[in-house]
Structures are given as structure tokens and as C-alpha cells.
N, C-alpha and C positions, 0 to 999 in steps of 0.2 A: 504494500500500500504506500502511495506517495503522499506525503503530508505537507510539503513545503510550497506555499503560494504567497505572493505579496499581500500585505495587509490591506491594500486598496481593493482587493477582490471581495465580492459579496457572495456569501454562501459557503458551504462546507468544502473542504479540500477535495473530497470525493466527487462532489457535484461539479466543481470547476474542472477537474480532470476529465470527467465524463463529457461535459458540454463543450469544452475547449481543447479537446485532445489533439486535433490536427491543425489548429490555428494558433497564431501568436497571442499572447495575453493582451496585446494592444488591440487586436481585432475581436477579442472575446467580449461579449456584452456584459458579462459579470465583472470584468476588470476594465471598466470604461476609461476613456481618455480624459473625461472631465475630472474624475476623482484623481487621476494621475497628475493632471495639470495643477490642481489645487495643492496637492502634496508638494510638487516641485516648487510652486510659488512660495509656499510657506517655508520650505527648507532654504530656498534662495534668499528670501527676505531675512529670516533669522540668521543665516550664515553671514550675510553682508553686514547686518547690524552688529553681530558679535565681533566680526573681524575689524570693522571700522572703529568700534568702541575700544577694543583692546589695543589696536595699533595707536590710537590717540593717547590712551593711558600710558603706554610704553614710552611714547615720544615725550609726553609731559614729565614722566618720571626720570627719563634720561636727562632732560633739560635741567630739572631741579637738582639732580645729582651732580651735574657738571658745574652748576653755580654754587654748590655747597649748601643749598637750601632744602634739601630733601629731609623730610621727617622720617621717623622709623616706620610709620605706616606707609609712607610713599614707597619705601624700599620693598615692603611686603606686597603692596598693591601692584607695583610694576612687575614683580616676579609672578604674581598671580595672573596678571594680564597675559604674560608670555605663555603660561600653562593653559589658560583658557583659549588663546589663539590656536594652540595645538589641537584642542578639542574641536575648534571651528573647522580646521582642515579636515578632520575626520568626518564631520557633519557634511561637508561639501562633497565627499565621496558618495553620498547617498544619490546624488544626481547621476553620476556615472553608473552606479550599480542599478539604479532604477531603469536607465535607458537600455542596458543590455538585458535586464530581466524582462522588460515589456516586449522585446523583440524576439522572444523565444517562446516555444510551445511549453506547456507544463512539463512534459517529459524531458525536453532539452534542458529546461531550467533545473530539474532534479539532477540530471546527469552532470551538468556543469557545476552544480554545488558540490556534488560528490567528488568531482575531479579537482576542484579548488581546495578541498579540505586537506590541511596539512601542507599546502604549497608554500613556497617562500613568500608570495604576496599575502596569503592569508596570515602567516605568522608575523610578517612585518606590520600588517594592519592591526593585528591583535596587540603587538608590542606597543605600537603608537597609541592605541586606544587606552590600554592599561596605564601607560606612562603619563599621558595627558590627564586622565581621570584621577589617578592617585595623586599626582602632583597638585592638581586643583584642590582636592580634598585635604591634603596635608597643609597646603597654604591657608585654607580656611581655618583649620585647627590652630595654626600658628597665629593668625590674626586674632582669633577669639582669645587665645591665651595672652597675647599682648594687650588686648583691651582689658581683660580681667586684671592683669598685672598693673595696668595704669589706674584702674579703679581701686583695687585692694591696697596697693602700695604706691601711692602717687609720688612720694618723694624719692623712693628708690627707682621708680620708672623714669623719672626726670633725669636721673644720673646714669641711666643705662646707656652704654656706648652704642653707636651705630655699628661698630665692628661686631658686637655680639649679635645684632640683627642680621648682618651679612652672613655671619657664621650659621645662624639658625636657618636662613634661606638656603644656604649651601647644604645643610643637613637635610632639608626638605627634598631637594633635588636628588640627593644620594638615596634617601628612603624611597623615592619614586622609582629610581633605577633598580633598587633592590627588589621592590614589589614586582617589577617587570621580570627580573631574573628568576625570582621564585616562581612566578606564574608560568614562565617559559619552560622551566625545568619540570614543572608538574605536567604540562601539556606534552612535552617531548617524551617523558618517561612513562 
């Protein structure tokens, strides 16, 4: 039994495979072009908004660092924007994946997904996804702990050096790389 169909298709997987067996998903009435166009527009709009916002955040953060006016949160925010921009790149791959999925029959799509499983492209995509997601989450934890430190111990926070924040951000990126390494080892073995 084949179970993998795009989320824009309406009906059960068995129903879609039966009705659309010899035609591409783009031509199948249960996987209409209107739903696909809406999905692509939403992904494109979100992707561009995320990319533009994060690029502007990085540029402002770099400018503040060069002028020596960057706060501790500016450092964290700039690093978080880099991590989120990585997630945006992953999001934009939805457009590519959607286009090749819709131009295949359900059976071709199933066999292509089986063929891609464990391929270098699939592994690289998984590494990119885990690295971007885990680095974003670790950055949010760091920023929350920085805010808590500023509220709970304001005098100590005021004297915290920017060097310690840079060190913490470096640890965040190392932890994200470690998460990728652990996840990759689990998948390969």
C-alpha cells in the first residue's frame, strides 16, 4: 500500500492513488492547482518576509558591533537572525520539492521518495534542517536566560562582559553542531 501524497490533496491516500494512478498530481482533480498555488504563495511570502527581516537584523547588528554600540542582546539577536535565515533557506526548498512532486504520478512520487531516502541530498537536507532548528532553539534559550539574569541580578548583569556573551553564542553554535552529529550518527547506524 502506498501512503505518501502531498498535503494539498483531498481524500485518502488510497483514493488518490486509485483516481490519479496514471496522471500527474497536477492534473488530478483531488490535488488541484488552486490549492497548490495558495500553498506556494504562502510559502513564498513567509520565506521572503523571514529572509528580509533576518538579513536586516544581521546588517543592523553588524553595524552596531563595528561602532562598538552593540548591546549583549544585539549580539544574541544577530546570531539568532543568522540561524533563522538558515531555516528560511530550508523553507524555500518547499517550492522546488512541490514542483517536482506535482509533476509526477502517485506511483512515480512513491518510487522517487524511496530512491531519495538515505541519499546525500536527503542527508544534507536533514543536517541543514536539524542544525538550523536546534541553533534557533538554543539561541532562544540563551536569550531567555539572559533576560532572566538581567531581571534577577541586574547589577551583576550590568557588569557582565560582552566577551562572555560571545562565548555563550559560540557554545550555542557548537551545541547545534553536536545535535547534528548525534542525529546523523543515529540515522546512519
